[in-house]
A tleap script that builds the chain and sets N, CA, C and O, in Angstrom:
source leaprc.protein.ff14SB
mol = sequence {
  NMET GLU GLN ILE LEU LEU ASN LEU GLY PHE
  GLY ASN THR VAL VAL ALA ASP ARG VAL VAL
  ALA ILE LEU SER PRO ASN SER SER PRO MET
  LYS ARG VAL LYS ASP GLU ALA ARG ASP GLU
  ARG ARG LEU ILE ASP VAL THR HIE GLY ARG
  LYS THR ARG ALA ILE VAL ILE THR ASP SER
  ASN HIE VAL ILE LEU SER ALA ILE GLN ALA
  GLU THR VAL SER GLN ARG PHE ALA THR LEU
  PHE LYS GLU GLN ASP SER CALA
}
set mol.1.N position { -85.703 30.848 63.645 }
set mol.1.CA position { -85.289 31.779 64.663 }
set mol.1.C position { -84.770 33.105 63.985 }
set mol.1.O position { -83.928 33.095 63.087 }
set mol.2.N position { -85.317 34.179 64.466 }
set mol.2.CA position { -84.972 35.521 63.932 }
set mol.2.C position { -83.609 36.039 64.632 }
set mol.2.O position { -83.445 35.941 65.848 }
set mol.3.N position { -82.738 36.543 63.848 }
set mol.3.CA position { -81.572 37.069 64.389 }
set mol.3.C position { -81.650 38.524 64.433 }
set mol.3.O position { -82.064 39.146 63.455 }
set mol.4.N position { -81.271 39.123 65.530 }
set mol.4.CA position { -81.222 40.555 65.708 }
set mol.4.C position { -79.771 41.109 65.338 }
set mol.4.O position { -78.772 40.727 65.949 }
set mol.5.N position { -79.727 41.960 64.383 }
set mol.5.CA position { -78.453 42.481 64.005 }
set mol.5.C position { -78.091 43.898 64.490 }
set mol.5.O position { -78.872 44.846 64.410 }
set mol.6.N position { -76.913 43.965 64.972 }
set mol.6.CA position { -76.372 45.250 65.545 }
set mol.6.C position { -75.615 46.052 64.474 }
set mol.6.O position { -74.619 45.597 63.910 }
set mol.7.N position { -76.107 47.207 64.233 }
set mol.7.CA position { -75.339 48.120 63.191 }
set mol.7.C position { -74.092 48.619 63.694 }
set mol.7.O position { -74.054 49.260 64.744 }
set mol.8.N position { -72.949 48.337 62.934 }
set mol.8.CA position { -71.602 48.874 63.416 }
set mol.8.C position { -71.274 49.966 62.434 }
set mol.8.O position { -70.132 50.421 62.509 }
set mol.9.N position { -72.034 50.430 61.585 }
set mol.9.CA position { -71.700 51.487 60.688 }
set mol.9.C position { -71.419 51.140 59.327 }
set mol.9.O position { -71.028 49.990 59.126 }
set mol.10.N position { -71.551 51.952 58.316 }
set mol.10.CA position { -71.234 51.708 56.988 }
set mol.10.C position { -71.936 50.481 56.364 }
set mol.10.O position { -71.383 49.867 55.452 }
set mol.11.N position { -73.080 50.133 56.815 }
set mol.11.CA position { -73.687 48.908 56.273 }
set mol.11.C position { -73.333 47.656 56.861 }
set mol.11.O position { -73.817 46.602 56.448 }
set mol.12.N position { -72.382 47.722 57.956 }
set mol.12.CA position { -71.882 46.533 58.533 }
set mol.12.C position { -72.753 46.120 59.781 }
set mol.12.O position { -73.102 46.983 60.586 }
set mol.13.N position { -73.076 44.891 59.927 }
set mol.13.CA position { -73.768 44.392 61.049 }
set mol.13.C position { -73.097 43.183 61.602 }
set mol.13.O position { -72.266 42.546 60.954 }
set mol.14.N position { -73.495 42.858 62.889 }
set mol.14.CA position { -73.096 41.552 63.638 }
set mol.14.C position { -74.253 41.210 64.382 }
set mol.14.O position { -75.002 42.054 64.873 }
set mol.15.N position { -74.439 39.757 64.490 }
set mol.15.CA position { -75.658 39.205 65.194 }
set mol.15.C position { -75.435 39.729 66.681 }
set mol.15.O position { -74.351 39.559 67.240 }
set mol.16.N position { -76.438 40.334 67.262 }
set mol.16.CA position { -76.424 40.978 68.506 }
set mol.16.C position { -76.080 39.949 69.655 }
set mol.16.O position { -75.360 40.206 70.620 }
set mol.17.N position { -76.696 38.765 69.407 }
set mol.17.CA position { -76.562 37.667 70.462 }
set mol.17.C position { -75.126 37.120 70.544 }
set mol.17.O position { -74.780 36.444 71.513 }
set mol.18.N position { -74.306 37.402 69.554 }
set mol.18.CA position { -72.906 36.970 69.606 }
set mol.18.C position { -71.931 38.026 70.185 }
set mol.18.O position { -70.746 37.757 70.376 }
set mol.19.N position { -72.448 39.183 70.445 }
set mol.19.CA position { -71.573 40.231 71.096 }
set mol.19.C position { -71.321 39.979 72.623 }
set mol.19.O position { -72.251 39.813 73.411 }
set mol.20.N position { -70.072 39.964 72.966 }
set mol.20.CA position { -69.672 39.779 74.383 }
set mol.20.C position { -69.369 41.017 74.976 }
set mol.20.O position { -69.772 41.260 76.113 }
set mol.21.N position { -68.672 41.868 74.302 }
set mol.21.CA position { -68.198 43.168 74.896 }
set mol.21.C position { -68.166 44.289 73.769 }
set mol.21.O position { -67.952 44.039 72.582 }
set mol.22.N position { -68.404 45.548 74.285 }
set mol.22.CA position { -68.283 46.683 73.379 }
set mol.22.C position { -67.320 47.646 74.104 }
set mol.22.O position { -67.726 48.177 75.137 }
set mol.23.N position { -66.139 47.903 73.674 }
set mol.23.CA position { -65.133 48.615 74.423 }
set mol.23.C position { -64.508 49.784 73.647 }
set mol.23.O position { -64.518 49.841 72.417 }
set mol.24.N position { -63.978 50.686 74.428 }
set mol.24.CA position { -63.284 51.777 73.892 }
set mol.24.C position { -61.832 51.389 73.526 }
set mol.24.O position { -61.170 50.742 74.338 }
set mol.25.N position { -61.314 51.759 72.340 }
set mol.25.CA position { -59.951 51.315 71.891 }
set mol.25.C position { -58.753 51.992 72.446 }
set mol.25.O position { -57.626 51.651 72.085 }
set mol.26.N position { -58.958 52.969 73.336 }
set mol.26.CA position { -57.827 53.834 73.760 }
set mol.26.C position { -56.877 53.345 74.717 }
set mol.26.O position { -55.809 53.944 74.845 }
set mol.27.N position { -57.156 52.251 75.458 }
set mol.27.CA position { -56.166 51.876 76.505 }
set mol.27.C position { -55.234 50.807 75.985 }
set mol.27.O position { -55.526 50.103 75.018 }
set mol.28.N position { -54.075 50.706 76.677 }
set mol.28.CA position { -53.022 49.802 76.286 }
set mol.28.C position { -53.536 48.382 76.123 }
set mol.28.O position { -53.260 47.751 75.103 }
set mol.29.N position { -54.274 47.859 77.096 }
set mol.29.CA position { -54.838 46.381 76.909 }
set mol.29.C position { -55.632 46.201 75.660 }
set mol.29.O position { -55.604 45.154 75.014 }
set mol.30.N position { -56.395 47.324 75.311 }
set mol.30.CA position { -57.244 47.139 74.125 }
set mol.30.C position { -56.273 47.118 72.763 }
set mol.30.O position { -56.516 46.409 71.787 }
set mol.31.N position { -55.243 47.934 72.862 }
set mol.31.CA position { -54.288 47.891 71.724 }
set mol.31.C position { -53.696 46.511 71.615 }
set mol.31.O position { -53.483 45.980 70.525 }
set mol.32.N position { -53.425 45.919 72.826 }
set mol.32.CA position { -52.709 44.548 72.741 }
set mol.32.C position { -53.817 43.509 72.270 }
set mol.32.O position { -53.507 42.579 71.526 }
set mol.33.N position { -55.029 43.681 72.694 }
set mol.33.CA position { -56.137 42.691 72.135 }
set mol.33.C position { -56.158 42.876 70.630 }
set mol.33.O position { -56.097 41.878 69.912 }
set mol.34.N position { -56.244 44.135 70.092 }
set mol.34.CA position { -56.332 44.252 68.706 }
set mol.34.C position { -55.048 43.705 68.029 }
set mol.34.O position { -55.180 42.981 67.042 }
set mol.35.N position { -53.897 43.988 68.468 }
set mol.35.CA position { -52.738 43.365 67.823 }
set mol.35.C position { -52.705 41.814 67.883 }
set mol.35.O position { -52.285 41.170 66.922 }
set mol.36.N position { -53.130 41.246 68.965 }
set mol.36.CA position { -53.064 39.808 69.008 }
set mol.36.C position { -54.055 39.200 68.061 }
set mol.36.O position { -53.781 38.174 67.439 }
set mol.37.N position { -55.279 39.861 67.938 }
set mol.37.CA position { -56.344 39.451 66.990 }
set mol.37.C position { -55.810 39.541 65.560 }
set mol.37.O position { -56.004 38.635 64.750 }
set mol.38.N position { -55.165 40.601 65.284 }
set mol.38.CA position { -54.573 40.737 63.890 }
set mol.38.C position { -53.548 39.640 63.645 }
set mol.38.O position { -53.606 39.025 62.580 }
set mol.39.N position { -52.657 39.357 64.504 }
set mol.39.CA position { -51.751 38.277 64.409 }
set mol.39.C position { -52.369 36.902 64.182 }
set mol.39.O position { -51.869 36.089 63.405 }
set mol.40.N position { -53.541 36.659 64.931 }
set mol.40.CA position { -54.118 35.424 64.855 }
set mol.40.C position { -55.157 35.398 63.846 }
set mol.40.O position { -55.904 34.420 63.838 }
set mol.41.N position { -55.322 36.328 62.987 }
set mol.41.CA position { -56.255 36.564 61.906 }
set mol.41.C position { -57.783 36.401 62.347 }
set mol.41.O position { -58.620 35.785 61.687 }
set mol.42.N position { -58.014 37.032 63.535 }
set mol.42.CA position { -59.328 37.153 64.142 }
set mol.42.C position { -59.887 38.489 64.052 }
set mol.42.O position { -61.004 38.701 64.524 }
set mol.43.N position { -59.175 39.470 63.455 }
set mol.43.CA position { -59.533 40.932 63.418 }
set mol.43.C position { -60.334 41.160 62.158 }
set mol.43.O position { -59.966 40.753 61.057 }
set mol.44.N position { -61.513 41.872 62.390 }
set mol.44.CA position { -62.282 42.402 61.321 }
set mol.44.C position { -62.432 43.858 61.389 }
set mol.44.O position { -63.038 44.398 62.314 }
set mol.45.N position { -61.908 44.481 60.455 }
set mol.45.CA position { -61.927 46.055 60.470 }
set mol.45.C position { -63.023 46.485 59.586 }
set mol.45.O position { -62.987 46.181 58.394 }
set mol.46.N position { -64.069 47.220 60.117 }
set mol.46.CA position { -65.281 47.698 59.422 }
set mol.46.C position { -65.223 49.337 59.537 }
set mol.46.O position { -66.255 50.002 59.448 }
set mol.47.N position { -64.026 49.891 59.728 }
set mol.47.CA position { -63.901 51.374 59.907 }
set mol.47.C position { -63.896 52.038 58.546 }
set mol.47.O position { -64.076 53.255 58.488 }
set mol.48.N position { -63.701 51.321 57.439 }
set mol.48.CA position { -63.552 51.963 56.110 }
set mol.48.C position { -62.485 53.131 56.173 }
set mol.48.O position { -62.731 54.228 55.671 }
set mol.49.N position { -61.362 52.867 56.771 }
set mol.49.CA position { -60.178 53.666 56.863 }
set mol.49.C position { -60.321 54.780 57.725 }
set mol.49.O position { -59.489 55.684 57.642 }
set mol.50.N position { -61.301 54.857 58.584 }
set mol.50.CA position { -61.574 55.869 59.590 }
set mol.50.C position { -60.873 55.448 60.945 }
set mol.50.O position { -60.402 54.326 61.127 }
set mol.51.N position { -60.857 56.434 61.845 }
set mol.51.CA position { -60.302 56.061 63.195 }
set mol.51.C position { -61.147 55.080 63.956 }
set mol.51.O position { -62.370 55.219 63.938 }
set mol.52.N position { -60.595 54.112 64.614 }
set mol.52.CA position { -61.252 53.076 65.431 }
set mol.52.C position { -61.811 53.729 66.692 }
set mol.52.O position { -61.028 54.220 67.506 }
set mol.53.N position { -63.118 53.757 66.890 }
set mol.53.CA position { -63.691 54.357 67.999 }
set mol.53.C position { -64.345 53.314 68.909 }
set mol.53.O position { -64.692 53.625 70.048 }
set mol.54.N position { -64.514 52.114 68.435 }
set mol.54.CA position { -65.061 51.025 69.296 }
set mol.54.C position { -64.447 49.759 68.874 }
set mol.54.O position { -64.078 49.535 67.721 }
set mol.55.N position { -64.346 48.866 69.952 }
set mol.55.CA position { -63.862 47.432 69.665 }
set mol.55.C position { -65.089 46.521 70.137 }
set mol.55.O position { -65.604 46.641 71.249 }
set mol.56.N position { -65.476 45.653 69.230 }
set mol.56.CA position { -66.551 44.764 69.612 }
set mol.56.C position { -65.989 43.274 69.616 }
set mol.56.O position { -65.441 42.784 68.629 }
set mol.57.N position { -66.161 42.658 70.718 }
set mol.57.CA position { -65.591 41.271 70.884 }
set mol.57.C position { -66.749 40.321 70.801 }
set mol.57.O position { -67.780 40.549 71.434 }
set mol.58.N position { -66.606 39.228 70.016 }
set mol.58.CA position { -67.738 38.271 69.946 }
set mol.58.C position { -67.481 36.956 70.623 }
set mol.58.O position { -66.374 36.642 71.060 }
set mol.59.N position { -68.587 36.179 70.694 }
set mol.59.CA position { -68.366 34.941 71.463 }
set mol.59.C position { -67.484 33.914 70.708 }
set mol.59.O position { -67.074 32.910 71.290 }
set mol.60.N position { -67.188 34.173 69.384 }
set mol.60.CA position { -66.256 33.347 68.576 }
set mol.60.C position { -64.861 33.888 68.781 }
set mol.60.O position { -63.978 33.372 68.096 }
set mol.61.N position { -64.531 34.850 69.620 }
set mol.61.CA position { -63.282 35.436 69.888 }
set mol.61.C position { -62.803 36.321 68.704 }
set mol.61.O position { -61.609 36.599 68.589 }
set mol.62.N position { -63.706 36.748 67.856 }
set mol.62.CA position { -63.286 37.747 66.831 }
set mol.62.C position { -63.371 39.138 67.443 }
set mol.62.O position { -64.184 39.419 68.323 }
set mol.63.N position { -62.512 39.968 66.947 }
set mol.63.CA position { -62.425 41.371 67.427 }
set mol.63.C position { -62.806 42.236 66.190 }
set mol.63.O position { -62.182 42.154 65.133 }
set mol.64.N position { -63.805 43.022 66.369 }
set mol.64.CA position { -64.347 43.924 65.270 }
set mol.64.C position { -64.017 45.361 65.568 }
set mol.64.O position { -64.308 45.827 66.670 }
set mol.65.N position { -63.438 46.071 64.668 }
set mol.65.CA position { -63.145 47.452 64.792 }
set mol.65.C position { -64.208 48.246 64.088 }
set mol.65.O position { -64.562 47.956 62.945 }
set mol.66.N position { -64.742 49.294 64.796 }
set mol.66.CA position { -65.724 50.099 64.281 }
set mol.66.C position { -65.436 51.605 64.460 }
set mol.66.O position { -64.908 52.049 65.479 }
set mol.67.N position { -65.802 52.344 63.440 }
set mol.67.CA position { -65.580 53.798 63.455 }
set mol.67.C position { -66.735 54.619 64.239 }
set mol.67.O position { -66.705 55.847 64.323 }
set mol.68.N position { -67.656 53.897 64.750 }
set mol.68.CA position { -68.808 54.462 65.511 }
set mol.68.C position { -68.280 54.426 66.969 }
set mol.68.O position { -67.627 53.472 67.395 }
set mol.69.N position { -68.610 55.564 67.745 }
set mol.69.CA position { -68.270 55.617 69.161 }
set mol.69.C position { -68.802 54.403 69.884 }
set mol.69.O position { -69.884 53.900 69.581 }
set mol.70.N position { -68.008 53.931 70.863 }
set mol.70.CA position { -68.352 52.761 71.714 }
set mol.70.C position { -69.733 53.061 72.417 }
set mol.70.O position { -70.593 52.186 72.515 }
set mol.71.N position { -69.902 54.342 72.903 }
set mol.71.CA position { -71.195 54.625 73.556 }
set mol.71.C position { -72.434 54.498 72.625 }
set mol.71.O position { -73.498 54.022 73.019 }
set mol.72.N position { -72.217 54.974 71.312 }
set mol.72.CA position { -73.301 54.851 70.356 }
set mol.72.C position { -73.551 53.343 70.084 }
set mol.72.O position { -74.706 52.916 70.045 }
set mol.73.N position { -72.498 52.548 69.898 }
set mol.73.CA position { -72.734 51.131 69.571 }
set mol.73.C position { -73.503 50.478 70.805 }
set mol.73.O position { -74.418 49.672 70.636 }
set mol.74.N position { -73.084 50.867 71.991 }
set mol.74.CA position { -73.769 50.285 73.247 }
set mol.74.C position { -75.172 50.751 73.277 }
set mol.74.O position { -76.036 49.933 73.595 }
set mol.75.N position { -75.506 51.971 72.983 }
set mol.75.CA position { -76.859 52.476 72.917 }
set mol.75.C position { -77.663 51.622 71.887 }
set mol.75.O position { -78.756 51.145 72.195 }
set mol.76.N position { -77.117 51.445 70.695 }
set mol.76.CA position { -77.840 50.646 69.791 }
set mol.76.C position { -78.181 49.135 70.234 }
set mol.76.O position { -79.208 48.499 69.997 }
set mol.77.N position { -77.125 48.770 70.887 }
set mol.77.CA position { -77.212 47.338 71.371 }
set mol.77.C position { -78.388 47.296 72.467 }
set mol.77.O position { -79.224 46.393 72.435 }
set mol.78.N position { -78.416 48.217 73.348 }
set mol.78.CA position { -79.387 48.236 74.374 }
set mol.78.C position { -80.800 48.443 73.937 }
set mol.78.O position { -81.776 47.963 74.513 }
set mol.79.N position { -80.830 49.245 72.804 }
set mol.79.CA position { -82.121 49.545 72.251 }
set mol.79.C position { -82.760 48.299 71.525 }
set mol.79.O position { -83.969 48.079 71.599 }
set mol.80.N position { -81.899 47.504 70.828 }
set mol.80.CA position { -82.282 46.302 70.308 }
set mol.80.C position { -83.076 45.432 71.227 }
set mol.80.O position { -84.171 44.989 70.879 }
set mol.81.N position { -82.532 45.170 72.430 }
set mol.81.CA position { -83.064 44.386 73.327 }
set mol.81.C position { -84.296 44.911 74.068 }
set mol.81.O position { -85.167 44.178 74.538 }
set mol.82.N position { -84.291 46.226 74.130 }
set mol.82.CA position { -85.538 46.908 74.747 }
set mol.82.C position { -86.675 46.646 73.737 }
set mol.82.O position { -87.801 46.316 74.109 }
set mol.83.N position { -86.350 46.798 72.514 }
set mol.83.CA position { -87.478 46.599 71.453 }
set mol.83.C position { -87.897 45.224 71.494 }
set mol.83.O position { -89.102 44.984 71.423 }
set mol.84.N position { -87.047 44.271 71.601 }
set mol.84.CA position { -87.463 42.844 71.571 }
set mol.84.C position { -88.253 42.474 72.883 }
set mol.84.O position { -89.204 41.694 72.824 }
set mol.85.N position { -87.868 43.013 74.000 }
set mol.85.CA position { -88.643 42.810 75.253 }
set mol.85.C position { -90.040 43.407 75.207 }
set mol.85.O position { -90.969 42.882 75.820 }
set mol.86.N position { -90.187 44.536 74.458 }
set mol.86.CA position { -91.556 45.019 74.452 }
set mol.86.C position { -92.354 44.514 73.320 }
set mol.86.O position { -93.534 44.856 73.235 }
set mol.87.N position { -91.820 43.721 72.431 }
set mol.87.CA position { -92.617 43.143 71.326 }
set mol.87.C position { -93.350 41.901 71.832 }
set mol.87.O position { -94.076 41.261 71.071 }
savepdb mol mol.pdb
quit
């Protein structure tokens, strides 16, 4: 079975089928989600020291921080499945 990978920037990827949500990090609830994930050791930071611009939540309940804009990550996600449907 072929896995489709979603590019989160700086050479980091996640299996696209595992992504549950792609969110903007600016709201208080998202800050709370990030803090809880950090406390529970479920946080994965792939920002390389840059500002967090997207939060990706996976079906394993991991929270991934990306420096790529949430809109850009969402467009990449949508494009992956459009390409798969047309193949």
